[in-house]
C-alpha positions in Angstrom: 0.5 54.0 48.1 4.1 53.6 46.8 4.9 51.5 43.7 6.8 49.0 45.8 3.8 48.4 48.0 1.6 47.9 45.0 4.1 45.5 43.5 4.2 43.5 46.7 0.4 43.2 47.0 -0.6 42.8 43.4 -1.8 39.3 42.5 0.5 37.8 39.9 -0.1 35.6 36.9 -0.5 31.9 37.8 -0.6 32.6 41.5 -4.3 31.6 41.8 -3.1 28.0 42.2 -1.0 28.8 45.4 -2.7 31.8 46.9 -6.2 32.9 47.8 -7.3 36.3 46.4 -9.8 38.3 48.3 -13.1 38.6 46.5 -13.0 42.4 47.0 -9.8 42.5 44.9 -11.3 41.1 41.7 -13.4 42.9 39.1 -16.9 41.7 38.3 -18.9 42.8 35.3 -21.6 44.2 37.5 -19.1 47.0 38.3 -19.0 48.4 34.8 -19.5 52.2 35.0 -22.0 54.3 33.0 -19.5 55.2 30.3 -18.7 51.5 29.7 -22.4 50.6 29.6 -23.0 53.3 27.0 -20.2 51.9 24.9 -21.7 48.5 25.2 -25.2 49.8 24.3 -23.8 51.5 21.2 -22.2 48.3 20.1 -25.4 46.4 20.8 -27.5 48.9 18.9 -25.1 48.7 15.9 -25.4 44.9 15.8 -29.1 45.0 16.1 -29.5 47.6 13.3 -26.7 46.8 10.9 -25.6 43.2 11.3 -28.2 40.8 12.7 -30.9 41.7 10.0 -28.3 41.1 7.3 -26.7 37.8 8.4 -27.7 35.9 5.3 -26.3 38.6 3.0 -23.1 38.6 5.0 -22.8 34.8 4.8 -23.3 35.0 1.0 -20.3 37.5 1.0 -22.3 40.1 -0.9 -19.6 42.2 -2.6 -18.5 45.2 -0.5 -20.9 44.6 2.4 -18.4 43.5 5.0 -16.1 46.5 4.1 -19.0 48.9 4.5 -20.0 47.4 7.8 -16.4 47.8 9.1 -16.4 51.4 7.9 -19.7 52.1 9.6 -18.3 50.5 12.8 -15.2 52.8 12.4 -17.4 55.9 12.1 -19.0 55.0 15.5 -15.6 54.3 17.1 -16.0 50.6 17.4 -12.6 49.9 15.8 -10.8 52.4 18.0 -11.4 51.2 21.6 -7.8 50.1 22.2 -5.9 52.7 20.1 -4.5 55.6 22.0 -6.0 59.1 21.5 -2.9 60.5 19.7 -3.6 58.0 16.9 -7.3 58.9 16.7 -8.4 56.2 19.1 -10.2 56.2 22.4 -7.4 54.7 24.6 -9.8 52.7 26.8 -8.7 50.2 29.4 -8.4 46.5 28.8 -11.7 45.4 30.3 -13.5 48.0 28.2 -12.0 46.5 25.1 -13.0 43.0 26.4 -16.6 44.3 26.9 -16.7 45.7 23.3 -15.4 42.4 22.0 -18.0 40.5 24.0 -20.9 42.6 22.7 -19.8 42.3 19.1 -19.1 38.6 19.5 -22.8 38.0 19.0 -22.3 39.2 15.4 -21.2 35.9 13.8 -19.0 36.4 10.7 -18.9 40.2 11.3 -17.5 39.6 14.8 -14.7 37.6 13.2 -13.8 40.3 10.7 -13.9 43.0 13.3 -11.8 41.0 15.8 -9.2 40.2 13.2 -9.0 43.9 12.2 -8.9 45.3 15.7 -6.8 42.5 17.2 -4.2 40.6 15.3 -4.4 43.0 12.4 -3.9 46.3 14.3 -2.3 45.4 17.6 1.1 44.3 16.2 1.5 47.8 14.7 0.4 49.4 18.0 2.7 47.3 20.2 5.7 46.7 18.0 5.6 49.5 15.4 7.9 52.5 15.6 6.5 56.0 15.8 6.4 56.6 12.1 4.6 53.3 11.5 2.0 54.1 14.1 1.4 57.6 12.7 1.0 56.2 9.2 -1.2 53.2 9.9 -3.1 53.5 13.2 -5.4 56.5 12.4 -6.6 54.8 9.1 -7.1 51.5 10.9 -8.9 53.2 13.8 -11.5 54.7 11.4 -11.9 51.7 9.1 -10.5 53.6 6.1 -8.0 50.8 5.9 -8.7 47.2 6.9 -6.1 44.9 8.4 -5.1 41.3 8.2 -2.6 39.0 9.8 -0.5 36.5 7.8 1.1 33.8 9.9 -0.1 30.4 9.0 1.3 28.5 6.0 0.4 25.2 4.4 3.2 23.5 6.2 3.2 25.5 9.5 0.1 25.9 11.7 0.7 25.3 15.4 4.4 25.2 14.5 4.4 28.8 13.4 8.2 29.3 13.4 8.6 26.6 10.7 7.3 29.2 8.1 9.0 29.1 4.7 8.1 32.6 3.4 11.3 34.3 2.6 12.5 38.0 2.7 15.6 38.9 0.9 17.3 42.3 1.1 17.8 44.1 -2.2 21.4 45.1 -3.3 20.7 48.7 -2.6 19.4 47.9 0.9 16.1 49.8 0.4 13.6 46.9 0.2 13.0 43.3 1.1 11.7 41.0 -1.5 9.0 38.7 -0.1 8.2 35.3 -1.6 5.8 32.8 -0.1 2.3 31.6 0.6 0.0 32.2 3.6 -3.3 30.5 4.2 -6.5 30.8 6.3 -6.1 34.6 6.2 -9.1 36.3 7.8 -10.0 39.5 6.0 -7.7 38.4 3.2 -10.1 39.3 0.4 -10.3 43.0 1.2 -7.4 43.9 3.5 -5.4 47.0 2.7 -2.6 46.2 5.2 -1.1 42.8 6.0 1.1 41.9 9.0 3.3 39.3 7.5 5.9 36.9 9.0 8.9 35.8 6.9 12.4 34.3 7.3 15.4 36.6 6.7 18.5 34.6 5.8 16.5 31.4 6.3 16.3 31.6 10.1 15.5 35.1 11.2 11.7 35.0 11.8 10.6 38.6 11.2 7.5 40.7 11.0 6.7 43.1 8.1 3.9 45.6 7.4 2.8 44.9 3.8 0.4 47.1 1.8 -1.9 45.7 -0.8 -0.5 46.1 -4.3 2.0 44.7 -6.7 3.4 41.4 -5.7 0.4 40.5 -3.5 -2.2 38.2 -5.0 -5.1 36.2 -3.5 -6.5 32.8 -3.8 -10.3 32.1 -4.0 -12.5 32.4 -0.9 -12.3 29.2 1.1 -15.5 27.1 1.5 -15.9 26.7 5.2 -18.1 24.9 7.7 -19.0 28.1 9.5 -18.2 31.8 9.6 -19.1 31.8 5.9 -19.3 35.6 5.8 -15.7 36.0 6.9 -13.3 36.5 4.0 -10.8 33.7 4.3 -8.2 33.4 1.5 -4.7 32.3 0.7 -2.3 35.2 0.2 0.6 34.9 -2.2 3.7 37.1 -2.2 5.5 37.0 -5.5 8.6 39.2 -5.6 6.7 41.6 -3.4 8.8 44.7 -2.6 8.5 45.9 1.0 10.4 49.0 2.1 13.0 48.3 4.8 11.2 50.9 7.0 8.2 48.4 7.1 10.1 45.9 9.1 8.0 45.4 12.2 9.9 45.2 15.5 13.4 43.7 15.4 14.8 41.5 12.7 14.7 37.9 14.0 12.3 38.7 16.8 9.0 38.0 14.9 8.2 35.3 17.4 7.8 38.0 20.1 5.1 39.7 18.0 3.3 36.5 17.1 3.2 35.0 20.5 2.5 38.1 22.5 -0.3 39.1 20.2 -1.7 35.6 20.6 -1.9 36.1 24.4 -4.3 39.1 23.9 -6.1 37.3 21.1 -6.9 34.3 23.3 -8.6 36.2 26.1 -10.4 38.3 23.4 -11.6 35.2 21.7 -13.1 34.1 25.1 -14.9 37.5 25.1 -16.3 37.0 21.6 -17.4 33.5 22.5 -19.1 34.9 25.6 -21.1 37.4 23.5 -22.2 34.6 21.1 -23.2 32.3 24.0 -25.4 35.0 25.6 -27.3 35.6 22.4 -27.7 31.9 21.8 -29.0 31.4 25.4 -31.5 34.2 24.9 -32.7 32.6 21.6 -33.2 29.3 23.4 -35.1 30.8 26.3 -37.4 32.7 23.9 -38.1 29.7 21.8 -38.8 27.5 24.9 -41.3 30.0 26.1 -43.1 30.2 22.8 -43.0 26.5 21.7 -46.2 24.7 22.8 -46.2 20.9 23.3 -48.6 18.8 25.3 -50.7 22.0 25.7 -48.0 24.0 27.5 -44.7 25.8 26.8 -41.7 23.4 26.7 -40.0 25.9 29.1 -42.2 24.2 31.8 -40.5 20.8 31.3 -37.6 19.8 33.6 -35.4 18.5 30.8 -35.6 21.9 29.0 -35.0 23.8 32.2 -31.9 21.8 32.8 -30.5 22.9 29.5 -31.4 26.5 29.9 -29.9 26.6 33.4 -26.7 24.8 32.4 -26.2 27.1 29.5 -26.4 30.1 31.9 -24.2 28.5 34.5 -21.3 27.9 32.0 -21.7 31.4 30.6 -21.7 33.0 34.1 -18.6 31.0 35.0 -16.5 32.0 32.0 -17.6 35.6 32.3 -16.5 35.7 35.9 -13.0 34.3 35.0 -12.6 36.5 32.0 -13.2 39.9 33.6 -11.2 38.8 36.6 -8.2 38.2 34.3 -8.9 41.3 32.3 -8.7 43.5 35.4 -5.5 41.6 36.5 -3.9 42.5 33.2 -5.0 46.1 33.5 -3.5 46.4 37.0 -0.2 44.8 35.9 -0.1 47.3 33.0 -0.6 50.2 35.4 2.2 48.9 37.6 4.6 48.6 34.6 3.7 52.1 33.4 4.5 53.4 36.9 7.9 51.7 36.6 8.6 53.7 33.5 7.5 51.3 30.7 5.8 52.9 27.7 2.1 52.0 27.5 2.5 49.5 24.6 5.3 47.6 26.3 3.4 47.7 29.6 0.3 46.0 28.2 2.4 43.4 26.4 4.3 42.6 29.6 1.0 42.4 31.5 -0.5 40.0 29.0 2.6 38.0 29.0 2.5 37.7 32.8 -1.1 36.4 32.6 -0.5 34.2 29.5 -1.6 31.2 31.6 -5.0 32.8 32.3 -5.3 33.9 28.7 -4.8 30.3 27.5 -7.2 29.0 30.1 -9.9 31.4 29.0 -9.5 30.6 25.3 -10.2 27.0 26.1 -13.0 27.6 28.7 -14.7 30.2 26.5 -14.7 28.3 23.3 -15.9 25.1 24.9 -18.6 26.8 26.9 -19.9 28.3 23.6 -19.8 24.8 22.0 -22.0 23.5 24.8 -24.4 26.4 24.6 -24.9 26.2 20.8 -25.2 22.4 20.9 -28.0 22.5 23.5 -29.5 25.5 21.7 -30.0 23.2 18.7 -31.5 20.6 21.0 -34.0 23.0 22.6 -35.3 23.9 19.2 -35.5 20.2 18.2 -36.1 19.8 14.4 -36.2 23.6 14.0 -32.7 23.7 15.5 -31.5 21.6 12.5 -33.2 23.9 10.0 -31.1 26.6 8.3 -34.1 28.9 8.4 -33.7 29.1 12.2 -30.9 30.8 14.1 -29.2 27.8 15.8 -27.9 26.4 12.5 -25.6 29.4 12.0 -24.7 29.5 15.7 -23.7 25.9 15.8 -21.5 26.0 12.7 -19.9 29.3 13.5 -18.9 28.2 17.0 -16.7 25.3 15.9 -13.8 27.4 14.6 -13.2 28.8 18.1 -11.5 25.6 19.3 -9.0 26.0 16.5 -8.4 29.8 16.3 -5.6 31.4 18.3 -3.9 28.0 18.9 -5.9 24.9 19.1 -7.4 24.0 22.5 -5.0 21.1 22.7 -2.0 23.4 22.2 -3.4 25.9 24.8 -3.9 23.1 27.3 -0.3 22.0 26.9 0.9 25.6 27.0 -0.9 26.2 30.3 1.1 23.5 32.0 4.3 24.3 30.2 4.0 27.9 31.4 3.3 26.9 35.0 6.4 24.7 35.0 8.6 27.3 33.4 7.5 29.9 35.9 8.3 27.5 38.7 11.8 26.7 37.2 12.5 30.5 36.8 11.5 31.1 40.4 8.6 33.3 39.4 6.1 31.0 40.9 6.7 28.8 44.0 4.8 25.7 43.0 7.1 23.1 44.6 6.8 24.5 48.1 3.0 24.2 48.2 3.2 20.9 46.3 5.5 19.4 48.9 3.2 20.7 51.7 0.4 18.8 50.1 2.5 15.7 50.0 3.2 16.0 53.7 -0.5 16.5 54.4 -1.2 13.3 52.6 1.2 11.4 54.9 -0.4 12.9 58.0 -3.6 11.9 59.8 -6.5 13.8 58.1 -7.8 16.9 60.0 -11.6 16.4 59.7 -12.2 19.6 61.8 -15.7 20.9 62.4 -18.4 22.0 59.9 -17.3 25.2 58.1 -19.4 28.2 58.8 -20.5 31.1 56.7 -22.5 31.4 53.4 -19.7 30.1 51.2 -17.6 28.2 53.7 -18.1 24.8 52.1 -17.4 26.2 48.7 -14.2 27.9 49.8 -13.0 24.7 51.4 -13.8 22.8 48.2 -11.8 25.3 46.1 -8.8 25.0 48.5 -8.9 21.3 48.1 -9.2 21.5 44.3 -6.0 23.5 44.3 -4.3 20.8 46.5 -5.4 18.2 44.0 -3.8 20.2 41.1 -0.6 20.8 43.0 -0.4 17.2 44.2 -0.8 15.8 40.6 1.4 18.4 38.9 4.1 17.8 41.5 4.0 14.1 41.1 4.1 14.3 37.3 7.0 16.8 37.3 9.0 14.6 39.8 8.4 11.4 37.7 9.0 12.8 34.2 11.3 15.8 34.8 12.1 17.4 31.4 10.4 14.6 29.6 6.9 15.7 30.8 6.4 17.6 27.6 6.2 14.3 25.8 3.4 13.0 28.0 0.6 14.9 26.3 -2.3 12.9 27.7 -1.2 13.6 31.2 -0.6 17.2 30.5 -4.1 17.5 29.1 -5.5 16.0 32.3 -3.5 18.4 34.5 -4.5 21.3 32.3 -8.2 20.4 32.6 -7.8 20.5 36.4 -6.0 23.9 36.4 -8.6 25.3 34.1 -11.5 24.2 36.2 -9.9 25.5 39.4 -9.4 29.0 37.9 -12.9 29.2 36.4 -14.6 27.8 39.5 -12.7 30.0 41.9 -13.4 33.1 39.8 -17.1 32.2 39.8 -17.2 31.8 43.5 -15.3 35.1 44.1 -17.7 37.0 41.8 -20.8 35.6 43.6 -19.3 36.4 47.0 -18.6 40.0 45.9 -22.0 40.3 44.4 -23.7 39.1 47.6 -21.7 41.7 49.5 -22.9 44.4 47.1 -26.5 43.4 46.6 -27.4 41.1 49.5 -28.2 37.4 49.5 -31.9 37.7 48.6 -31.0 39.5 45.3 -28.5 37.0 44.2 -30.2 33.6 44.9 -29.9 32.5 41.3 -26.1 33.3 41.2 -25.6 31.4 44.5 -27.4 28.4 43.1 -25.4 28.6 39.8 -22.1 28.7 41.7 -23.0 25.8 44.0 -24.0 23.6 41.0 -20.8 24.4 39.1 -18.6 23.6 42.0 -20.4 20.4 42.7 -19.9 19.3 39.1 -16.3 20.5 38.9 -15.4 18.1 41.8 -16.3 15.1 39.5 -14.5 16.6 36.5 -11.4 17.0 38.5 -11.7 13.5 40.0 -12.0 11.9 36.5 -9.1 13.9 35.1 -7.0 13.2 38.2 -7.7 9.5 38.1 -6.7 9.3 34.4 -3.5 11.1 35.2 -2.7 9.0 38.2 -3.4 5.7 36.5 -1.2 6.8 33.6 1.9 7.7 35.6 1.9 5.7 38.9 1.4 2.2 40.3 1.8 0.4 43.6 2.0 2.5 46.8 2.4 5.8 44.9 -0.8 5.1 42.9 -2.7 4.2 46.0 -1.5 7.3 47.9 -2.4 9.7 45.0 -5.8 8.1 44.5 -6.5 8.4 48.2 -5.4 12.1 48.1 -7.5 12.8 45.0 -10.6 11.2 46.7 -10.1 13.4 49.8 -9.6 16.6 47.7 -12.6 16.1 45.5 -15.1 15.3 48.2 -17.9 17.8 48.4 -21.1 18.1 50.3 -24.1 16.8 48.4 -26.6 19.3 47.0 -29.9 19.0 45.2 -28.8 20.1 41.7 -32.2 19.6 40.2 -33.9 22.2 42.4 -30.9 24.5 42.0 -31.1 24.4 38.2 -34.9 24.9 38.3 -34.5 28.1 40.3 -31.9 29.3 37.8 -34.2 28.4 34.9 -37.1 30.1 36.5 -35.2 33.4 36.6 -34.2 33.0 32.9 -37.7 32.2 31.8 -39.3 35.0 33.7 -36.9 37.5 32.2 -37.1 36.0 28.7 -33.4 36.3 28.1 -29.9 35.6 29.5 -30.2 37.8 32.5 -27.1 37.5 34.7 
């Protein structure tokens, strides 16, 4: 197949809203090969042996413990998944790196330290470093000999990262930059050997630097945090810190390209880590429910508990479906860009940039699914869930940071819609054509048609209608507010919620459809039930978000027409969600763990 044919057929970032992707084209986690499963097992065994038994020691920040764990992980190759072989890495594909992140994600504070090292600490050097920088730093980062950290946030610049005040001034001999400034909330700050630091040159040239620990670098005390207590989080101060000019990372004045592109990858990897944490929490809740006896029987027998166990699994399965679908899409785009002549590093960056919408969606969906799972995990354990001697206490506290990390969920929601609109304005995504088609459909007599046929006919029809609702409302908002839409944050949040639910729900349906084709309907009954329940609930979520958006931006005939359209596009066939959830819970209880 020629490159041009591949380019023409490949599903592009953001296109899920206007096109239907065949289920056979997406990747599902049931397709991982034996090598990938072996890598996952190795990571799982490492957690079980080296991390989980020592969570209290890790949270107490026992001196040297986290560094030793990272070094042990490095010896096994757990830090080298994404690093090319020529720099002593394994050079695995993107979904393999997501899988590794997912498994390690169950490791609480250790997962944070490892993710910061392998992600935002190492990837800027891999993707933006020159050859000398890569040769010098990557092998030591791949083995854990050196630990990495990422210094972006400052006391006065969080979400507004480009407002950083740290300064870099070139020396008279032109050999060094002198850095002065303060960074905060720096993960791995207490033991990092290498810092990726962002500073302003000449006051307005936002630039990245590779800074080694040493003279001119000092640290604040460890922060007292709500959760992830074992993760080293400190302020880092640069006082007349001399950095060789050869340690400028990327181009002068182009630091924003490093910061924002690395965040795209960081967002989907955060979803992977949240997924791993959610699966472990689900398993702990199932095991407790089977063992806890009340009224002379296990609480797992009670419908209220079964609802919680099933809903935890449904949300995990949904996010997992979307994440590996996006991961494969990024990999395929990367391969296409490599075929066009781009170096590997530039190809992956370009691929992640193309799917930045999906990465932002997954960051939100993954972190919020985990929050639900841990909250209900506490509830399943009851009073024991509130005790620090039981595992839900740590899970509950540790999960909360994920809605703040890698850009707050509010920022990611607004980014999602901003990126959709920018793609449309640049002609990269034809949103207006389909949006206008939906408006015409609203003015016409409804086509009630016959009853859809096929196993997932009703669900496919529902997904198509959800997309119409999203296009209808986004188009109406864009037409009304034009370039002022960015200031209507409440409406943007409503629109983003709909776009997020559409992507996750469709991904879940495609996964189940493909799974049925591979394994047969009788072997996938629980997945079918999960998918139907999720889609049924999503209809109401879209309806509520849609009504809030409509009532905020329209009145009179326009309001009535949009409300009528929303009602039409969120109408779904009734299902018995109680019985469906009971079937899912039965599968979980029988297996004694999260089993999908």
